[in-house]
C-alpha positions in Angstrom: -0.1 0.0 0.0 1.1 3.6 -0.9 0.7 6.7 1.2 0.6 10.0 -0.8 2.1 12.8 1.1 -0.3 15.1 2.0 0.3 19.0 1.7 -1.3 22.0 2.0 -2.1 24.5 -0.7 0.2 27.2 0.8 2.9 24.4 1.0 2.6 23.7 -2.9 2.0 27.3 -3.5 5.6 28.0 -1.8 7.2 25.1 -2.9 6.5 25.6 -6.5 7.8 28.5 -6.7 10.7 28.0 -4.7 11.7 25.7 -7.5 10.7 27.8 -10.8 9.5 31.1 -9.4 5.7 32.7 -10.2 5.1 30.8 -13.7 5.7 27.5 -14.2 4.0 24.6 -17.1 2.7 21.2 -16.5 6.7 19.7 -17.1 7.2 21.6 -13.9 4.2 20.8 -11.9 4.7 16.9 -12.6 8.1 17.1 -11.6 7.3 18.3 -8.6 4.7 15.8 -8.0 7.2 12.9 -8.6 9.9 14.9 -6.1 7.3 15.0 -3.1 5.5 11.8 -4.1 2.1 13.6 -4.7 -0.7 12.9 -7.4 -0.6 15.1 -10.4 -4.7 15.7 -9.7 -4.0 16.9 -6.6 -1.6 19.7 -7.2 -3.7 20.9 -9.8 -6.7 21.0 -8.0 -4.9 23.5 -5.5 -3.8 25.4 -8.4 -7.1 25.9 -10.1 -7.4 29.3 -8.8 -3.8 30.3 -10.9 -3.9 28.5 -14.2 -3.9 31.1 -17.0 -4.6 28.8 -20.0 -4.3 25.0 -20.9 -1.2 23.4 -19.5 0.6 27.1 -17.4 -0.2 28.6 -14.3 0.7 31.8 -12.7 1.1 32.8 -8.7 0.5 36.2 -9.6 -2.7 36.2 -11.2 -5.7 34.6 -10.2 -8.5 32.9 -12.4 -11.3 35.3 -11.7 -8.5 38.1 -12.7 -8.1 36.2 -16.1 -12.1 36.2 -16.7 -11.9 39.7 -15.7 -9.6 40.8 -18.3 -11.4 38.2 -21.0 -14.6 39.6 -20.5 -13.1 43.1 -21.3 -12.3 41.5 -24.5 -14.8 39.1 -25.3 -17.2 40.3 -28.2 -19.1 43.2 -27.1 -23.0 43.4 -26.6 -25.5 44.6 -29.2 -28.4 46.7 -28.1 -31.7 45.3 -29.0 -33.1 46.6 -31.9 -36.3 48.8 -30.8 -40.1 47.7 -31.8 -41.0 51.0 -33.9 -43.0 52.0 -36.5 -41.0 53.3 -39.5 -43.8 54.1 -42.0 -44.2 57.4 -42.9 -48.0 58.8 -42.1 -49.8 59.6 -44.9 -51.0 63.1 -46.2 -54.3 62.9 -47.3 -53.7 66.0 -49.6 -50.4 64.9 -50.8 -50.7 66.0 -54.5 -48.5 63.6 -57.0 -46.1 65.1 -59.9 -42.7 64.8 -61.1 -41.3 61.4 -61.0 -43.4 60.2 -58.0 -45.1 57.4 -59.9 -41.4 56.0 -61.0 -40.0 56.3 -57.8 -43.3 54.6 -56.3 -42.6 51.3 -58.8 -38.9 50.9 -57.4 -40.0 50.7 -53.6 -43.3 48.6 -54.3 -41.0 46.3 -56.9 -38.8 45.5 -53.3 -35.9 45.2 -55.5 -32.9 46.6 -54.5 -32.6 49.4 -57.0 -30.7 52.4 -55.8 -32.7 56.0 -57.1 -30.9 59.3 -57.3 -33.4 62.2 -56.8 -31.8 65.7 -57.9 -33.7 69.2 -58.0 -33.7 72.4 -56.7 -34.4 73.0 -53.1 -38.3 72.7 -51.8 -39.4 71.1 -54.3 -40.7 67.6 -52.8 -37.6 65.3 -53.4 -37.9 64.0 -49.8 -41.5 64.5 -49.5 -42.5 62.1 -52.3 -40.3 59.4 -50.8 -42.0 59.5 -47.6 -45.3 59.7 -49.2 -44.4 56.9 -51.8 -43.7 54.6 -48.4 -46.5 56.0 -46.6 -49.1 54.6 -49.5 -46.9 51.1 -50.3 -46.7 50.7 -46.2 -43.3 50.8 -46.4 -40.8 51.2 -43.6 -38.4 54.6 -44.5 -35.5 55.7 -42.8 -33.4 59.4 -43.5 -30.3 60.1 -42.9 -29.8 63.9 -43.1 -26.4 64.3 -44.8 -23.9 67.1 -43.9 -19.9 67.0 -44.1 -19.4 65.7 -40.6 -21.4 62.5 -40.9 -19.0 59.8 -40.6 -19.1 55.9 -40.1 -20.0 55.6 -36.7 -23.1 57.8 -37.7 -24.1 55.5 -40.4 -23.2 52.5 -39.5 -23.0 52.7 -36.0 -20.8 52.2 -32.7 -19.9 51.3 -29.7 -21.8 53.6 -27.1 -21.6 53.6 -23.6 -25.1 52.3 -21.2 -25.3 52.2 -17.8 -21.6 51.9 -17.4 -21.6 49.0 -19.9 -19.8 49.3 -23.7 -22.1 47.9 -26.1 -22.4 48.0 -29.9 -25.6 50.4 -31.5 -26.6 50.1 -34.8 -26.4 52.7 -37.3 -29.6 54.0 -39.3 -27.5 52.2 -42.3 -27.6 48.4 -40.4 -31.1 49.4 -39.0 -32.3 49.8 -42.9 -30.4 46.4 -43.7 -32.1 44.3 -41.2 -35.8 45.6 -41.4 -35.5 45.7 -45.4 -36.6 49.0 -44.8 -36.2 52.0 -47.9 -32.8 54.2 -46.5 -33.2 57.7 -47.5 -30.0 59.8 -47.7 -31.0 63.4 -47.5 -28.8 66.1 -48.7 -26.0 63.6 -49.6 -23.8 65.9 -51.6 -23.0 67.8 -48.5 -21.5 64.6 -47.6 -17.4 64.3 -47.0 -15.4 60.9 -48.4 -16.4 59.5 -44.8 -19.5 58.4 -47.2 -17.6 56.4 -48.9 -18.4 53.2 -46.4 -21.4 52.8 -48.1 -19.6 51.7 -51.1 -20.4 47.9 -50.7 -23.9 48.7 -49.1 -24.8 50.3 -53.1 -24.1 47.3 -54.4 -26.6 45.2 -52.7 -24.2 43.0 -50.8 -24.3 42.9 -46.9 -22.0 44.4 -44.6 -19.3 43.2 -42.3 -18.8 44.9 -39.0 -15.9 44.3 -38.3 -15.7 45.8 -34.6 -18.2 42.9 -33.8 -17.5 40.4 -35.9 -20.8 40.1 -37.5 -22.0 40.3 -41.5 -25.4 41.8 -42.0 -26.8 40.5 -45.0 -29.9 42.9 -46.1 -33.6 41.7 -45.9 -35.7 41.5 -48.8 -37.3 44.8 -50.0 -34.0 47.0 -48.7 -33.2 49.8 -51.1 -31.3 53.0 -51.0 -32.8 56.5 -52.2 -30.4 59.3 -52.3 -31.7 63.4 -52.7 -29.8 66.3 -53.7 -29.6 70.0 -54.9 -26.7 69.0 -57.3 -25.3 66.2 -59.1 -22.9 65.4 -57.2 -20.6 67.5 -59.3 -20.9 70.3 -56.5 -22.6 73.7 -57.4 -20.5 76.5 -59.8 -23.3 79.2 -59.3 -22.1 79.5 -55.8 -26.3 79.0 -55.0 -25.8 75.9 -52.7 -22.9 76.2 -51.0 -21.5 73.4 -48.7 -22.0 71.0 -51.5 -19.2 68.9 -52.5 -17.9 66.8 -55.5 -18.8 63.2 -54.6 -16.5 60.4 -55.5 -17.3 59.4 -59.2 -17.0 55.2 -58.1 -19.7 56.2 -55.6 -22.0 58.1 -58.0 -21.8 55.4 -60.5 -23.7 52.8 -57.9 -26.8 54.6 -58.2 -28.0 53.2 -61.6 -30.7 55.7 -62.1 -30.9 59.5 -61.5 -34.4 61.7 -61.6 -34.5 64.7 -62.3 -37.3 66.5 -60.1 -38.6 70.1 -61.5 -40.8 72.5 -60.0 -44.8 71.5 -60.1 -46.5 73.2 -62.8 -48.9 76.2 -62.0 -52.0 74.0 -62.5 -50.2 70.8 -60.1 -48.8 73.8 -57.7 -52.5 75.4 -57.3 -53.7 72.0 -56.4 -50.7 71.4 -54.0 -51.8 74.8 -52.4 -55.4 74.4 -52.1 -55.1 70.9 -50.2 -53.1 72.7 -48.1 -55.8 75.3 -47.7 -57.8 72.8 -47.1 -55.9 71.1 -44.0 -55.8 74.7 -42.7 -59.6 75.4 -42.9 -59.3 78.3 -45.4 -62.0 78.4 -47.5 -61.5 78.1 -51.4 -63.9 80.8 -52.1 -63.4 84.3 -54.0 -60.4 86.1 -53.2 -58.6 83.0 -51.6 -59.0 80.8 -55.0 -57.8 84.1 -56.8 -54.7 84.6 -53.9 -53.6 81.0 -54.7 -53.8 81.6 -58.3 -51.1 85.0 -58.2 -49.1 83.1 -55.9 -48.7 80.3 -58.5 -48.2 82.4 -61.5 -45.8 85.0 -59.4 -43.7 81.9 -59.0 -43.8 80.6 -62.6 -42.7 83.9 -63.5 -39.5 84.1 -61.3 -38.8 80.7 -61.5 -38.9 81.3 -65.4 -36.9 84.5 -65.6 -34.4 82.4 -62.9 -33.9 79.9 -65.9 -32.9 83.1 -68.2 -30.3 83.7 -65.9 -32.4 87.2 -65.1 -32.5 86.3 -61.2 -30.2 84.9 -58.8 -33.1 83.6 -56.2 -36.2 81.7 -56.5 -39.2 80.8 -55.5 -40.2 77.5 -54.4 -43.0 75.4 -53.4 -41.9 75.0 -50.0 -41.8 79.0 -50.0 -45.2 79.3 -51.2 -46.6 76.5 -48.5 -45.0 79.1 -45.9 -46.6 81.8 -47.5 -49.9 80.0 -46.8 -49.1 79.3 -43.4 -48.5 82.7 -42.5 -51.6 84.1 -44.2 -53.0 81.4 -41.9 -51.9 82.7 -39.1 -51.7 86.4 -39.4 -54.8 86.4 -41.8 -53.2 89.3 -44.2 -52.0 88.4 -47.7 -49.6 91.3 -47.8 -47.7 90.5 -44.5 -47.7 86.7 -45.4 -46.0 87.1 -48.7 -43.5 90.4 -47.5 -42.2 88.2 -43.9 -41.9 85.1 -46.4 -39.4 87.2 -48.4 -37.3 88.6 -46.1 -35.4 85.8 -46.2 -33.6 87.5 -49.3 -31.7 90.5 -49.7 -33.3 93.4 -50.2 -32.9 94.3 -54.1 -34.4 90.7 -54.4 -37.2 90.8 -52.0 -38.5 94.2 -53.7 -37.9 93.2 -56.9 -39.9 89.9 -56.2 -42.8 91.9 -54.2 -42.6 94.3 -57.0 -43.4 91.9 -59.2 -46.6 90.6 -56.9 -48.1 93.9 -56.5 -48.8 93.5 -60.8 -50.4 90.3 -60.6 -52.3 91.1 -57.6 -53.6 94.8 -57.0 -55.6 94.3 -54.3 -52.6 94.4 -52.0 -52.4 97.8 -52.7 -56.5 99.1 -52.6 -57.6 96.6 -50.3 -56.0 93.4 -48.3 -57.7 90.3 -47.5 -58.0 89.3 -43.8 -58.6 86.5 -42.0 -60.0 86.3 -38.4 -57.3 83.4 -36.6 -59.9 82.9 -34.3 -62.9 82.1 -37.1 -63.3 80.2 -40.5 -64.8 83.2 -42.4 -62.6 85.3 -44.3 -63.9 89.2 -45.4 -62.6 91.9 -47.5 -61.8 95.0 -45.8 -59.9 98.3 -47.3 -56.9 99.6 -46.0 -55.7 102.8 -46.8 
């Protein structure tokens, strides 16, 4: 019968330290066991807290410390996707025009087919995409691009949540996973940092190297970009801040829609729909007011195209005037305060043109009592 020498944990640790120092391996432990006539399994049990990897121990590092280090380098947790409805609200007064029907067909097909929409400011590019998604019951994630927009803003990055570092998906990844339409608004304001989207614009997934995951695009995912230019910069200086985008990046958009301002007839429909929404009755002077506004903006736009003026009256600015009219009840004031954004010369020129179309601003003003749904004509001196 053989007897095993009993040694305490302290004796084992001190004995190994005297022979091999703080670090030792399996051959060292086996040699120690042979010298002291003690079973290898007995010694390794007493060294369990100091094991740093297979066949290696370090008396200066405990197992709990090793686990803490491993946890700090482990794959970070990912914030769960928020359950929310990203389908835009449908505007019952929306009036379709321009490339709306084609944009809607692309979204409806659920094919990956990126589209670039270019046009002057305030002509409904973004609103058309929103309403197409609303009518098709499709989710839309809109990202407003600036020169500061980078990979962290688009793809995602680490965030500190309750003292823990977690990965937070950016709008691009959310769109990929949900099969949503990704709207890159004002994309010509971007810098080269946006080139991180190139593989996505090829219809491929994206490998998130920071967390070691590959994200595949869900069915229906698509990218639509809007811009005031075609990504070639603004030579006339109208759109300061727009940049020349990388040619390879632009080439990944197979089609480009050029959106013009609506015709006078269509613009009248748009403003009438807005008046209905604001409870402004379409009778008498108020219908004439809308007609005057649309004729006025049309003349300004044609003059702009011919190089006669440097500014333009957008559809958005006309809606601002209608809203100002519903608030202040005075069409002369509504037009003038909405022209204040322009320089003095342009403002006076535009106002002078309007007064030639609408002589009531000189002899009388249509007034709306903001506390009433009724309008009345009054003469002002």
